[in-house]
Backbone and ligand atoms as CSV (ligand in chain L), in Angstrom:
chain,resi,resn,atom,element,x,y,z
A,1,MET,N,N,-8.194,10.730,14.232
A,1,MET,CA,C,-7.966,9.614,13.319
A,1,MET,C,C,-6.561,9.722,12.719
A,2,LYS,N,N,-5.870,8.562,12.604
A,2,LYS,CA,C,-4.517,8.573,12.034
A,2,LYS,C,C,-4.574,8.899,10.543
A,3,LYS,N,N,-3.510,9.548,10.065
A,3,LYS,CA,C,-3.472,9.972,8.673
A,3,LYS,C,C,-2.421,9.160,7.918
A,4,VAL,N,N,-2.860,8.443,6.895
A,4,VAL,CA,C,-1.950,7.608,6.097
A,4,VAL,C,C,-1.795,8.223,4.709
A,5,GLY,N,N,-0.577,8.505,4.322
A,5,GLY,CA,C,-0.310,9.013,2.985
A,5,GLY,C,C,-0.182,7.861,2.010
A,6,VAL,N,N,-0.629,8.075,0.774
A,6,VAL,CA,C,-0.399,7.082,-0.280
A,6,VAL,C,C,0.435,7.773,-1.350
A,7,LEU,N,N,1.645,7.278,-1.551
A,7,LEU,CA,C,2.511,7.867,-2.559
A,7,LEU,C,C,1.798,7.791,-3.906
A,8,ALA,N,N,1.582,8.947,-4.523
A,8,ALA,CA,C,0.699,8.983,-5.694
A,8,ALA,C,C,1.435,9.436,-6.945
A,9,LEU,N,N,2.672,8.965,-7.110
A,9,LEU,CA,C,3.431,9.323,-8.310
A,9,LEU,C,C,3.039,8.421,-9.468
A,10,GLN,N,N,2.752,7.149,-9.154
A,10,GLN,CA,C,2.455,6.155,-10.192
A,10,GLN,C,C,1.850,4.957,-9.485
A,11,GLY,N,N,1.036,4.184,-10.184
A,11,GLY,CA,C,0.506,2.963,-9.580
A,11,GLY,C,C,-0.920,3.135,-9.091
A,12,ASP,N,N,-1.382,2.102,-8.338
A,12,ASP,CA,C,-2.815,2.037,-8.028
A,12,ASP,C,C,-3.133,2.667,-6.669
A,13,PHE,N,N,-2.863,3.969,-6.553
A,13,PHE,CA,C,-3.050,4.604,-5.250
A,13,PHE,C,C,-4.512,4.777,-4.864
A,14,GLU,N,N,-5.401,4.835,-5.847
A,14,GLU,CA,C,-6.827,5.034,-5.542
A,14,GLU,C,C,-7.405,3.838,-4.750
A,15,ALA,N,N,-7.039,2.624,-5.153
A,15,ALA,CA,C,-7.537,1.435,-4.444
A,15,ALA,C,C,-7.006,1.402,-3.012
A,16,HIS,N,N,-5.769,1.831,-2.801
A,16,HIS,CA,C,-5.217,1.872,-1.443
A,16,HIS,C,C,-5.958,2.886,-0.579
A,17,ARG,N,N,-6.326,4.002,-1.192
A,17,ARG,CA,C,-7.045,5.037,-0.433
A,17,ARG,C,C,-8.316,4.428,0.157
A,18,LYS,N,N,-9.040,3.704,-0.669
A,18,LYS,CA,C,-10.295,3.093,-0.205
A,18,LYS,C,C,-10.016,2.048,0.874
A,19,ALA,N,N,-8.955,1.247,0.691
A,19,ALA,CA,C,-8.634,0.195,1.661
A,19,ALA,C,C,-8.240,0.810,3.006
A,20,ILE,N,N,-7.528,1.921,2.977
A,20,ILE,CA,C,-7.129,2.597,4.225
A,20,ILE,C,C,-8.377,3.118,4.934
A,21,GLU,N,N,-9.292,3.648,4.159
A,21,GLU,CA,C,-10.526,4.153,4.769
A,21,GLU,C,C,-11.333,3.009,5.383
A,22,ARG,N,N,-11.321,1.832,4.719
A,22,ARG,CA,C,-11.992,0.660,5.300
A,22,ARG,C,C,-11.333,0.242,6.616
A,23,ALA,N,N,-10.023,0.527,6.751
A,23,ALA,CA,C,-9.308,0.193,7.996
A,23,ALA,C,C,-9.453,1.328,9.016
A,24,ARG,N,N,-10.345,2.248,8.739
A,24,ARG,CA,C,-10.694,3.359,9.652
A,24,ARG,C,C,-9.556,4.318,9.935
A,25,ALA,N,N,-8.813,4.658,8.865
A,25,ALA,CA,C,-7.847,5.746,8.981
A,25,ALA,C,C,-8.147,6.725,7.849
A,26,CYS,N,N,-7.549,7.896,7.947
A,26,CYS,CA,C,-7.767,8.919,6.939
A,26,CYS,C,C,-6.655,8.778,5.888
A,27,ALA,N,N,-7.009,8.785,4.606
A,27,ALA,CA,C,-6.022,8.590,3.537
A,27,ALA,C,C,-5.829,9.879,2.743
A,28,VAL,N,N,-4.576,10.211,2.470
A,28,VAL,CA,C,-4.310,11.387,1.633
A,28,VAL,C,C,-3.279,11.032,0.568
A,29,GLU,N,N,-3.402,11.633,-0.595
A,29,GLU,CA,C,-2.418,11.390,-1.662
A,29,GLU,C,C,-1.176,12.233,-1.395
A,30,VAL,N,N,-0.004,11.616,-1.633
A,30,VAL,CA,C,1.255,12.310,-1.345
A,30,VAL,C,C,2.069,12.453,-2.628
A,31,ARG,N,N,2.396,13.705,-2.950
A,31,ARG,CA,C,3.254,13.977,-4.112
A,31,ARG,C,C,4.436,14.868,-3.757
A,32,THR,N,N,4.451,15.420,-2.535
A,32,THR,CA,C,5.556,16.292,-2.119
A,32,THR,C,C,6.031,15.874,-0.722
A,33,ALA,N,N,7.253,16.324,-0.366
A,33,ALA,CA,C,7.809,16.009,0.956
A,33,ALA,C,C,6.927,16.617,2.048
A,34,GLU,N,N,6.416,17.791,1.773
A,34,GLU,CA,C,5.560,18.463,2.763
A,34,GLU,C,C,4.312,17.642,3.076
A,35,GLN,N,N,3.668,17.159,2.010
A,35,GLN,CA,C,2.469,16.319,2.198
A,35,GLN,C,C,2.831,15.044,2.953
A,36,MET,N,N,3.998,14.469,2.621
A,36,MET,CA,C,4.422,13.229,3.277
A,36,MET,C,C,4.652,13.468,4.769
A,37,ASN,N,N,5.334,14.549,5.099
A,37,ASN,CA,C,5.692,14.784,6.497
A,37,ASN,C,C,4.493,15.129,7.379
A,38,ALA,N,N,3.355,15.389,6.747
A,38,ALA,CA,C,2.143,15.646,7.528
A,38,ALA,C,C,1.418,14.335,7.873
A,39,CYS,N,N,1.994,13.184,7.459
A,39,CYS,CA,C,1.310,11.894,7.657
A,39,CYS,C,C,1.930,11.090,8.798
A,40,ASP,N,N,1.120,10.190,9.378
A,40,ASP,CA,C,1.611,9.300,10.441
A,40,ASP,C,C,2.283,8.065,9.866
A,41,GLY,N,N,1.956,7.725,8.630
A,41,GLY,CA,C,2.542,6.557,7.967
A,41,GLY,C,C,2.325,6.724,6.470
A,42,LEU,N,N,2.982,5.851,5.689
A,42,LEU,CA,C,2.914,5.999,4.232
A,42,LEU,C,C,2.764,4.645,3.563
A,43,VAL,N,N,1.952,4.603,2.516
A,43,VAL,CA,C,1.854,3.403,1.675
A,43,VAL,C,C,2.547,3.694,0.346
A,44,ILE,N,N,3.458,2.795,-0.048
A,44,ILE,CA,C,4.018,2.869,-1.405
A,44,ILE,C,C,3.302,1.785,-2.203
A,45,PRO,N,N,2.478,2.177,-3.185
A,45,PRO,CA,C,1.639,1.197,-3.882
A,45,PRO,C,C,2.420,0.370,-4.896
A,46,GLY,N,N,1.720,-0.573,-5.511
A,46,GLY,CA,C,2.300,-1.330,-6.600
A,46,GLY,C,C,2.397,-0.459,-7.838
A,47,GLY,N,N,3.063,-0.960,-8.838
A,47,GLY,CA,C,3.270,-0.206,-10.079
A,47,GLY,C,C,4.520,-0.754,-10.712
A,48,GLU,N,N,5.388,0.110,-11.136
A,48,GLU,CA,C,6.650,-0.310,-11.745
A,48,GLU,C,C,7.767,0.359,-10.944
A,49,SER,N,N,8.539,-0.463,-10.234
A,49,SER,CA,C,9.509,0.112,-9.295
A,49,SER,C,C,10.574,0.967,-9.981
A,50,THR,N,N,10.968,0.571,-11.199
A,50,THR,CA,C,11.991,1.364,-11.914
A,50,THR,C,C,11.463,2.757,-12.223
A,51,THR,N,N,10.209,2.825,-12.692
A,51,THR,CA,C,9.582,4.110,-12.997
A,51,THR,C,C,9.414,4.931,-11.726
A,52,MET,N,N,8.983,4.254,-10.647
A,52,MET,CA,C,8.780,4.986,-9.391
A,52,MET,C,C,10.085,5.578,-8.891
A,53,LEU,N,N,11.175,4.793,-8.994
A,53,LEU,CA,C,12.487,5.292,-8.562
A,53,LEU,C,C,12.867,6.542,-9.344
A,54,LYS,N,N,12.623,6.480,-10.666
A,54,LYS,CA,C,12.950,7.620,-11.527
A,54,LYS,C,C,12.149,8.844,-11.100
A,55,LEU,N,N,10.835,8.643,-10.888
A,55,LEU,CA,C,9.969,9.768,-10.516
A,55,LEU,C,C,10.349,10.321,-9.143
A,56,LEU,N,N,10.712,9.417,-8.222
A,56,LEU,CA,C,11.129,9.873,-6.883
A,56,LEU,C,C,12.384,10.741,-6.993
A,57,GLY,N,N,13.295,10.358,-7.904
A,57,GLY,CA,C,14.510,11.145,-8.126
A,57,GLY,C,C,14.162,12.513,-8.708
A,58,ILE,N,N,13.312,12.516,-9.729
A,58,ILE,CA,C,12.929,13.769,-10.387
A,58,ILE,C,C,12.254,14.726,-9.391
A,59,GLU,N,N,11.415,14.171,-8.538
A,59,GLU,CA,C,10.672,15.004,-7.576
A,59,GLU,C,C,11.475,15.282,-6.294
A,60,ASN,N,N,12.742,14.853,-6.248
A,60,ASN,CA,C,13.582,15.034,-5.046
A,60,ASN,C,C,12.947,14.445,-3.791
A,61,LEU,N,N,12.387,13.260,-3.945
A,61,LEU,CA,C,11.691,12.648,-2.809
A,61,LEU,C,C,12.458,11.494,-2.169
A,62,LEU,N,N,13.608,11.107,-2.765
A,62,LEU,CA,C,14.301,9.926,-2.229
A,62,LEU,C,C,14.813,10.153,-0.803
A,63,ASP,N,N,15.495,11.282,-0.575
A,63,ASP,CA,C,16.012,11.541,0.780
A,63,ASP,C,C,14.874,11.770,1.783
A,64,PRO,N,N,13.871,12.611,1.442
A,64,PRO,CA,C,12.752,12.772,2.384
A,64,PRO,C,C,12.068,11.437,2.723
A,65,LEU,N,N,11.988,10.542,1.738
A,65,LEU,CA,C,11.334,9.246,1.966
A,65,LEU,C,C,12.170,8.383,2.920
A,66,ARG,N,N,13.490,8.354,2.701
A,66,ARG,CA,C,14.377,7.606,3.609
A,66,ARG,C,C,14.277,8.165,5.022
A,67,GLU,N,N,14.281,9.485,5.134
A,67,GLU,CA,C,14.206,10.104,6.471
A,67,GLU,C,C,12.869,9.804,7.139
A,68,PHE,N,N,11.806,9.880,6.359
A,68,PHE,CA,C,10.470,9.558,6.882
A,68,PHE,C,C,10.481,8.144,7.469
A,69,GLY,N,N,11.107,7.221,6.729
A,69,GLY,CA,C,11.143,5.814,7.137
A,69,GLY,C,C,11.986,5.561,8.378
A,70,LEU,N,N,12.839,6.509,8.741
A,70,LEU,CA,C,13.641,6.315,9.950
A,70,LEU,C,C,12.809,6.508,11.213
A,71,CYS,N,N,11.681,7.201,11.096
A,71,CYS,CA,C,10.880,7.375,12.320
A,71,CYS,C,C,9.402,7.031,12.152
A,72,ARG,N,N,8.928,6.846,10.930
A,72,ARG,CA,C,7.503,6.521,10.768
A,72,ARG,C,C,7.310,5.302,9.862
A,73,PRO,N,N,6.183,4.593,10.053
A,73,PRO,CA,C,5.975,3.329,9.321
A,73,PRO,C,C,5.682,3.506,7.828
A,74,ILE,N,N,6.230,2.614,7.049
A,74,ILE,CA,C,5.938,2.571,5.609
A,74,ILE,C,C,5.492,1.152,5.267
A,75,TYR,N,N,4.431,1.063,4.450
A,75,TYR,CA,C,3.959,-0.221,3.945
A,75,TYR,C,C,4.156,-0.234,2.438
A,76,GLY,N,N,4.954,-1.176,1.948
A,76,GLY,CA,C,5.201,-1.277,0.516
A,76,GLY,C,C,4.478,-2.465,-0.087
A,77,THR,N,N,3.646,-2.204,-1.106
A,77,THR,CA,C,2.953,-3.272,-1.833
A,77,THR,C,C,3.696,-3.549,-3.134
A,78,CYS,N,N,4.121,-4.771,-3.343
A,78,CYS,CA,C,4.696,-5.217,-4.614
A,78,CYS,C,C,5.858,-4.308,-5.068
A,79,ALA,N,N,5.656,-3.388,-5.999
A,79,ALA,CA,C,6.747,-2.484,-6.374
A,79,ALA,C,C,7.220,-1.702,-5.141
A,80,GLY,N,N,6.290,-1.379,-4.242
A,80,GLY,CA,C,6.649,-0.687,-2.998
A,80,GLY,C,C,7.559,-1.549,-2.128
A,81,ALA,N,N,7.318,-2.866,-2.148
A,81,ALA,CA,C,8.172,-3.795,-1.396
A,81,ALA,C,C,9.579,-3.796,-1.984
A,82,ILE,N,N,9.653,-3.724,-3.314
A,82,ILE,CA,C,10.957,-3.697,-3.994
A,82,ILE,C,C,11.724,-2.431,-3.571
A,83,LEU,N,N,11.004,-1.321,-3.449
A,83,LEU,CA,C,11.663,-0.063,-3.055
A,83,LEU,C,C,12.147,-0.102,-1.606
A,84,LEU,N,N,11.437,-0.803,-0.724
A,84,LEU,CA,C,11.826,-0.837,0.694
A,84,LEU,C,C,12.974,-1.804,0.976
A,85,ALA,N,N,13.150,-2.793,0.108
A,85,ALA,CA,C,14.148,-3.851,0.343
A,85,ALA,C,C,15.566,-3.287,0.349
A,86,CYS,N,N,16.491,-4.044,0.934
A,86,CYS,CA,C,17.882,-3.582,0.857
A,86,CYS,C,C,18.663,-4.295,-0.246
A,87,GLU,N,N,18.096,-5.357,-0.832
A,87,GLU,CA,C,18.752,-6.012,-1.976
A,87,GLU,C,C,17.699,-6.288,-3.029
A,88,VAL,N,N,17.991,-5.905,-4.262
A,88,VAL,CA,C,17.068,-6.148,-5.376
A,88,VAL,C,C,17.836,-6.820,-6.507
A,89,THR,N,N,17.265,-7.911,-7.030
A,89,THR,CA,C,17.895,-8.590,-8.161
A,89,THR,C,C,16.893,-8.752,-9.302
A,90,ASN,N,N,17.424,-9.152,-10.468
A,90,ASN,CA,C,16.632,-9.486,-11.679
A,90,ASN,C,C,15.880,-8.299,-12.293
A,91,PRO,N,N,16.535,-7.243,-12.738
A,91,PRO,CA,C,17.956,-6.962,-12.520
A,91,PRO,C,C,18.174,-6.200,-11.215
A,92,ALA,N,N,19.444,-6.075,-10.815
A,92,ALA,CA,C,19.774,-5.306,-9.614
A,92,ALA,C,C,19.334,-3.862,-9.827
A,93,GLN,N,N,18.889,-3.248,-8.763
A,93,GLN,CA,C,18.405,-1.864,-8.871
A,93,GLN,C,C,18.546,-1.215,-7.503
A,94,SER,N,N,18.722,0.096,-7.478
A,94,SER,CA,C,18.879,0.754,-6.185
A,94,SER,C,C,17.533,0.801,-5.469
A,95,SER,N,N,17.560,1.032,-4.175
A,95,SER,CA,C,16.328,1.005,-3.385
A,95,SER,C,C,16.536,1.835,-2.132
A,96,LEU,N,N,15.486,1.933,-1.326
A,96,LEU,CA,C,15.572,2.755,-0.113
A,96,LEU,C,C,16.347,2.039,0.990
A,97,GLY,N,N,16.367,0.708,0.953
A,97,GLY,CA,C,17.124,-0.049,1.956
A,97,GLY,C,C,16.593,0.100,3.370
A,98,LEU,N,N,15.286,0.246,3.516
A,98,LEU,CA,C,14.725,0.434,4.861
A,98,LEU,C,C,14.371,-0.880,5.555
A,99,MET,N,N,14.323,-1.985,4.794
A,99,MET,CA,C,14.040,-3.290,5.410
A,99,MET,C,C,15.115,-4.293,5.015
A,100,ASP,N,N,15.465,-5.154,5.971
A,100,ASP,CA,C,16.507,-6.138,5.722
A,100,ASP,C,C,15.923,-7.374,5.037
A,101,ILE,N,N,15.515,-7.177,3.779
A,101,ILE,CA,C,15.009,-8.287,2.971
A,101,ILE,C,C,15.653,-8.196,1.583
A,102,GLY,N,N,15.772,-9.354,0.928
A,102,GLY,CA,C,16.269,-9.387,-0.438
A,102,GLY,C,C,15.146,-9.848,-1.360
A,103,VAL,N,N,14.888,-9.123,-2.442
A,103,VAL,CA,C,13.789,-9.497,-3.344
A,103,VAL,C,C,14.289,-9.702,-4.771
A,104,GLU,N,N,13.622,-10.657,-5.447
A,104,GLU,CA,C,13.893,-10.888,-6.874
A,104,GLU,C,C,12.677,-10.394,-7.639
A,105,ARG,N,N,12.880,-9.465,-8.544
A,105,ARG,CA,C,11.750,-8.886,-9.288
A,105,ARG,C,C,11.169,-9.894,-10.291
A,106,ASN,N,N,9.887,-9.741,-10.586
A,106,ASN,CA,C,9.195,-10.533,-11.618
A,106,ASN,C,C,9.539,-12.016,-11.526
A,107,ALA,N,N,9.515,-12.530,-10.303
A,107,ALA,CA,C,10.122,-13.837,-10.061
A,107,ALA,C,C,9.212,-15.012,-10.385
A,108,TYR,N,N,7.933,-14.766,-10.683
A,108,TYR,CA,C,7.052,-15.893,-10.998
A,108,TYR,C,C,7.102,-16.272,-12.483
A,109,GLY,N,N,7.843,-15.488,-13.280
A,109,GLY,CA,C,8.006,-15.839,-14.692
A,109,GLY,C,C,6.842,-15.364,-15.535
A,110,ARG,N,N,7.034,-15.407,-16.842
A,110,ARG,CA,C,6.066,-14.827,-17.778
A,110,ARG,C,C,4.714,-15.530,-17.800
A,111,GLN,N,N,4.763,-16.886,-17.833
A,111,GLN,CA,C,3.514,-17.644,-17.975
A,111,GLN,C,C,2.528,-17.375,-16.843
A,112,VAL,N,N,3.048,-17.232,-15.633
A,112,VAL,CA,C,2.170,-17.065,-14.478
A,112,VAL,C,C,2.399,-15.701,-13.839
A,113,ASP,N,N,2.580,-14.671,-14.663
A,113,ASP,CA,C,2.978,-13.412,-14.045
A,113,ASP,C,C,1.877,-12.760,-13.227
A,114,SER,N,N,0.625,-13.205,-13.414
A,114,SER,CA,C,-0.431,-12.727,-12.534
A,114,SER,C,C,-1.291,-13.898,-12.106
A,115,HIS,N,N,-1.569,-14.008,-10.821
A,115,HIS,CA,C,-2.420,-15.096,-10.353
A,115,HIS,C,C,-3.040,-14.743,-9.004
A,116,ILE,N,N,-4.134,-15.457,-8.707
A,116,ILE,CA,C,-4.797,-15.267,-7.416
A,116,ILE,C,C,-4.619,-16.561,-6.638
A,117,ALA,N,N,-4.250,-16.469,-5.374
A,117,ALA,CA,C,-4.025,-17.679,-4.584
A,117,ALA,C,C,-4.584,-17.501,-3.183
A,118,LYS,N,N,-4.966,-18.632,-2.592
A,118,LYS,CA,C,-5.328,-18.608,-1.168
A,118,LYS,C,C,-4.026,-18.804,-0.394
A,119,ILE,N,N,-3.716,-17.888,0.480
A,119,ILE,CA,C,-2.473,-18.026,1.241
A,119,ILE,C,C,-2.797,-18.184,2.727
A,120,LYS,N,N,-1.885,-18.820,3.429
A,120,LYS,CA,C,-2.057,-19.050,4.862
A,120,LYS,C,C,-1.501,-17.863,5.620
A,121,VAL,N,N,-2.321,-17.301,6.500
A,121,VAL,CA,C,-1.838,-16.205,7.335
A,121,VAL,C,C,-1.502,-16.803,8.696
A,122,ASP,N,N,-0.315,-16.544,9.199
A,122,ASP,CA,C,0.083,-17.111,10.484
A,122,ASP,C,C,-0.940,-16.740,11.548
A,123,ASP,N,N,-1.480,-17.722,12.209
A,123,ASP,CA,C,-2.449,-17.551,13.310
A,123,ASP,C,C,-3.787,-16.956,12.903
A,124,ASP,N,N,-4.049,-16.743,11.628
A,124,ASP,CA,C,-5.295,-16.059,11.292
A,124,ASP,C,C,-5.937,-16.603,10.016
A,125,GLY,N,N,-5.901,-17.905,9.826
A,125,GLY,CA,C,-6.622,-18.524,8.712
A,125,GLY,C,C,-6.021,-18.237,7.349
A,126,GLU,N,N,-6.918,-18.053,6.383
A,126,GLU,CA,C,-6.482,-17.870,5.000
A,126,GLU,C,C,-6.867,-16.505,4.476
A,127,LEU,N,N,-6.262,-16.174,3.359
A,127,LEU,CA,C,-6.511,-14.862,2.761
A,127,LEU,C,C,-6.370,-15.012,1.248
A,128,GLU,N,N,-7.214,-14.320,0.479
A,128,GLU,CA,C,-7.097,-14.375,-0.975
A,128,GLU,C,C,-6.102,-13.302,-1.416
A,129,ALA,N,N,-5.076,-13.714,-2.151
A,129,ALA,CA,C,-4.011,-12.774,-2.513
A,129,ALA,C,C,-3.882,-12.659,-4.025
A,130,VAL,N,N,-3.833,-11.425,-4.510
A,130,VAL,CA,C,-3.686,-11.149,-5.935
A,130,VAL,C,C,-2.223,-10.790,-6.217
A,131,PHE,N,N,-1.571,-11.594,-7.055
A,131,PHE,CA,C,-0.168,-11.344,-7.415
A,131,PHE,C,C,-0.121,-10.821,-8.847
A,132,ILE,N,N,0.532,-9.691,-9.064
A,132,ILE,CA,C,0.657,-9.116,-10.416
A,132,ILE,C,C,2.129,-8.818,-10.686
A,133,ARG,N,N,2.728,-9.602,-11.572
A,133,ARG,CA,C,4.170,-9.455,-11.865
A,133,ARG,C,C,4.960,-9.235,-10.570
A,134,ALA,N,N,4.692,-10.119,-9.632
A,134,ALA,CA,C,5.185,-9.937,-8.264
A,134,ALA,C,C,6.640,-10.354,-8.107
A,135,PRO,N,N,7.308,-9.736,-7.145
A,135,PRO,CA,C,8.645,-10.212,-6.772
A,135,PRO,C,C,8.515,-11.387,-5.814
A,136,ILE,N,N,9.601,-12.124,-5.614
A,136,ILE,CA,C,9.648,-13.114,-4.531
A,136,ILE,C,C,10.682,-12.631,-3.513
A,137,ILE,N,N,10.304,-12.720,-2.250
A,137,ILE,CA,C,11.233,-12.340,-1.177
A,137,ILE,C,C,12.161,-13.530,-0.952
A,138,ARG,N,N,13.411,-13.394,-1.340
A,138,ARG,CA,C,14.369,-14.508,-1.305
A,138,ARG,C,C,15.132,-14.578,0.002
A,139,ARG,N,N,15.232,-13.458,0.703
A,139,ARG,CA,C,15.984,-13.451,1.963
A,139,ARG,C,C,15.273,-12.550,2.961
A,140,VAL,N,N,15.172,-13.025,4.192
A,140,VAL,CA,C,14.531,-12.241,5.253
A,140,VAL,C,C,15.541,-12.134,6.387
A,141,GLY,N,N,15.877,-10.931,6.796
A,141,GLY,CA,C,16.851,-10.706,7.869
A,141,GLY,C,C,16.337,-11.227,9.204
A,142,SER,N,N,17.250,-11.369,10.163
A,142,SER,CA,C,16.878,-12.026,11.426
A,142,SER,C,C,15.896,-11.190,12.248
A,143,SER,N,N,15.823,-9.888,12.008
A,143,SER,CA,C,14.877,-9.097,12.803
A,143,SER,C,C,13.529,-8.938,12.095
A,144,ALA,N,N,13.395,-9.533,10.917
A,144,ALA,CA,C,12.114,-9.441,10.198
A,144,ALA,C,C,11.231,-10.625,10.568
A,145,ARG,N,N,9.906,-10.440,10.459
A,145,ARG,CA,C,8.967,-11.489,10.835
A,145,ARG,C,C,8.061,-11.800,9.641
A,146,VAL,N,N,7.957,-13.080,9.303
A,146,VAL,CA,C,7.102,-13.489,8.189
A,146,VAL,C,C,5.681,-13.680,8.712
A,147,LEU,N,N,4.713,-12.958,8.133
A,147,LEU,CA,C,3.324,-13.044,8.594
A,147,LEU,C,C,2.481,-13.949,7.710
A,148,ALA,N,N,2.917,-14.163,6.460
A,148,ALA,CA,C,2.215,-15.092,5.568
A,148,ALA,C,C,3.175,-15.560,4.484
A,149,SER,N,N,2.938,-16.808,4.024
A,149,SER,CA,C,3.783,-17.366,2.963
A,149,SER,C,C,2.905,-17.963,1.866
A,150,HIS,N,N,3.495,-18.155,0.699
A,150,HIS,CA,C,2.811,-18.767,-0.435
A,150,HIS,C,C,3.840,-19.619,-1.168
A,151,GLN,N,N,3.529,-20.883,-1.368
A,151,GLN,CA,C,4.454,-21.830,-2.011
A,151,GLN,C,C,5.824,-21.820,-1.336
A,152,GLY,N,N,5.815,-21.663,-0.018
A,152,GLY,CA,C,7.067,-21.709,0.735
A,152,GLY,C,C,7.857,-20.405,0.792
A,153,ASP,N,N,7.382,-19.377,0.083
A,153,ASP,CA,C,8.100,-18.099,0.116
A,153,ASP,C,C,7.316,-17.073,0.924
A,154,PRO,N,N,8.007,-16.216,1.669
A,154,PRO,CA,C,7.313,-15.183,2.430
A,154,PRO,C,C,6.632,-14.191,1.485
A,155,VAL,N,N,5.382,-13.826,1.779
A,155,VAL,CA,C,4.682,-12.845,0.931
A,155,VAL,C,C,4.154,-11.651,1.740
A,156,TRP,N,N,4.235,-11.768,3.066
A,156,TRP,CA,C,3.862,-10.648,3.941
A,156,TRP,C,C,4.892,-10.649,5.072
A,157,VAL,N,N,5.669,-9.589,5.150
A,157,VAL,CA,C,6.781,-9.538,6.108
A,157,VAL,C,C,6.768,-8.194,6.810
A,158,GLU,N,N,7.040,-8.203,8.112
A,158,GLU,CA,C,7.223,-6.926,8.797
A,158,GLU,C,C,8.565,-6.907,9.493
A,159,GLU,N,N,9.118,-5.719,9.604
A,159,GLU,CA,C,10.365,-5.553,10.345
A,159,GLU,C,C,10.267,-4.221,11.062
A,160,GLY,N,N,10.164,-4.288,12.376
A,160,GLY,CA,C,9.985,-3.057,13.145
A,160,GLY,C,C,8.739,-2.331,12.683
A,161,ARG,N,N,8.878,-1.076,12.329
A,161,ARG,CA,C,7.693,-0.282,11.976
A,161,ARG,C,C,7.229,-0.512,10.538
A,162,HIS,N,N,8.062,-1.142,9.720
A,162,HIS,CA,C,7.712,-1.261,8.295
A,162,HIS,C,C,7.130,-2.633,7.947
A,163,MET,N,N,6.385,-2.677,6.841
A,163,MET,CA,C,5.945,-3.982,6.351
A,163,MET,C,C,5.782,-3.971,4.833
A,164,VAL,N,N,5.819,-5.167,4.263
A,164,VAL,CA,C,5.637,-5.325,2.819
A,164,VAL,C,C,4.717,-6.514,2.546
A,165,THR,N,N,4.003,-6.430,1.414
A,165,THR,CA,C,3.353,-7.618,0.847
A,165,THR,C,C,3.760,-7.666,-0.624
A,166,THR,N,N,3.947,-8.890,-1.148
A,166,THR,CA,C,4.261,-8.992,-2.573
A,166,THR,C,C,2.969,-9.076,-3.384
A,167,PHE,N,N,1.833,-9.169,-2.672
A,167,PHE,CA,C,0.522,-9.204,-3.345
A,167,PHE,C,C,-0.228,-7.902,-3.075
A,168,HIS,N,N,-1.433,-7.808,-3.633
A,168,HIS,CA,C,-2.194,-6.544,-3.629
A,168,HIS,C,C,-3.478,-6.640,-2.804
A,169,PRO,N,N,-3.430,-6.407,-1.503
A,169,PRO,CA,C,-4.640,-6.521,-0.684
A,169,PRO,C,C,-5.648,-5.402,-0.970
A,170,GLU,N,N,-5.192,-4.361,-1.629
A,170,GLU,CA,C,-6.120,-3.255,-1.951
A,170,GLU,C,C,-7.110,-3.674,-3.044
A,171,LEU,N,N,-6.839,-4.810,-3.700
A,171,LEU,CA,C,-7.727,-5.261,-4.776
A,171,LEU,C,C,-8.763,-6.278,-4.300
A,172,THR,N,N,-8.728,-6.626,-3.017
A,172,THR,CA,C,-9.760,-7.511,-2.458
A,172,THR,C,C,-10.426,-6.782,-1.296
A,173,GLU,N,N,-11.474,-7.387,-0.772
A,173,GLU,CA,C,-12.240,-6.696,0.274
A,173,GLU,C,C,-11.689,-6.958,1.678
A,174,ASP,N,N,-10.759,-7.927,1.792
A,174,ASP,CA,C,-10.258,-8.326,3.107
A,174,ASP,C,C,-9.453,-7.187,3.757
A,175,PRO,N,N,-9.900,-6.701,4.908
A,175,PRO,CA,C,-9.245,-5.512,5.477
A,175,PRO,C,C,-8.042,-5.806,6.379
A,176,ARG,N,N,-7.689,-7.097,6.563
A,176,ARG,CA,C,-6.710,-7.438,7.596
A,176,ARG,C,C,-5.334,-6.784,7.403
A,177,ILE,N,N,-4.881,-6.735,6.152
A,177,ILE,CA,C,-3.521,-6.227,5.909
A,177,ILE,C,C,-3.437,-4.731,6.233
A,178,HIS,N,N,-4.368,-3.954,5.692
A,178,HIS,CA,C,-4.344,-2.508,5.961
A,178,HIS,C,C,-4.610,-2.220,7.435
A,179,ARG,N,N,-5.465,-3.042,8.037
A,179,ARG,CA,C,-5.756,-2.856,9.461
A,179,ARG,C,C,-4.482,-3.068,10.296
A,180,HIS,N,N,-3.733,-4.099,9.920
A,180,HIS,CA,C,-2.477,-4.382,10.622
A,180,HIS,C,C,-1.528,-3.185,10.507
A,181,PHE,N,N,-1.487,-2.593,9.313
A,181,PHE,CA,C,-0.598,-1.440,9.129
A,181,PHE,C,C,-1.079,-0.246,9.965
A,182,VAL,N,N,-2.367,-0.008,9.947
A,182,VAL,CA,C,-2.916,1.128,10.696
A,182,VAL,C,C,-2.626,0.962,12.201
A,183,GLU,N,N,-2.607,-0.281,12.662
A,183,GLU,CA,C,-2.289,-0.522,14.081
A,183,GLU,C,C,-0.829,-0.174,14.418
A,184,LYS,N,N,0.025,-0.117,13.418
A,184,LYS,CA,C,1.437,0.214,13.661
A,184,LYS,C,C,1.664,1.722,13.840
A,185,LEU,N,N,0.656,2.530,13.491
A,185,LEU,CA,C,0.865,3.994,13.460
A,185,LEU,C,C,0.912,4.589,14.860
L,1,LIG,N1,N,6.979,-5.965,-11.664
L,1,LIG,C1,C,6.963,-4.722,-10.959
L,1,LIG,C2,C,8.379,-4.257,-10.615
L,1,LIG,O1,O,9.292,-4.977,-10.783
L,1,LIG,C3,C,6.122,-4.805,-9.701
L,1,LIG,C4,C,4.702,-5.169,-10.063
L,1,LIG,C5,C,3.644,-4.640,-9.134
L,1,LIG,O2,O,3.865,-3.716,-8.342
L,1,LIG,N2,N,2.457,-5.171,-9.272
L,1,LIG,O3,O,8.565,-3.173,-10.189
């Protein structure tokens, strides 16, 4: 069985663990480079990207994470998507730069900072998506592929081995997103 690490510095890693198990892979919590390098792929969960960046720096995990991403798949949810992007605005912030996408943080504004929506999945019907202080993907590079959109903006994107969602599939029962990631391993 493939082994998927869930970065467990901050955020909702427990829900991802369960979702990975529903997608029939083995899930382990990752807090060190050694634990990460024992995995076939990695999930960076939602949370607060600024805090996660700080913790990654403190734990000396930024370089190991970039190197991991050069040969193995990473799935970033929400704050994880912000970390994988190569451009971050509102405000600008450093990132891993592993995917050619540009994201704007907290882009839905205060009034609607959390909402649930039915989104269209390309070729695969609809999906219920939970958005929590989500970013909007403002730019998608030519080698990236949009797998689902909401209100005209991409919300599920893959590029090569990596993928991101701006919503939280670990909070619903629909296994399609995690299953898609597990198939990339
Ligand atoms: N608003 C958070 C950020 O900018 C992301 C929110 C989330 O991961 N649910 O990092």
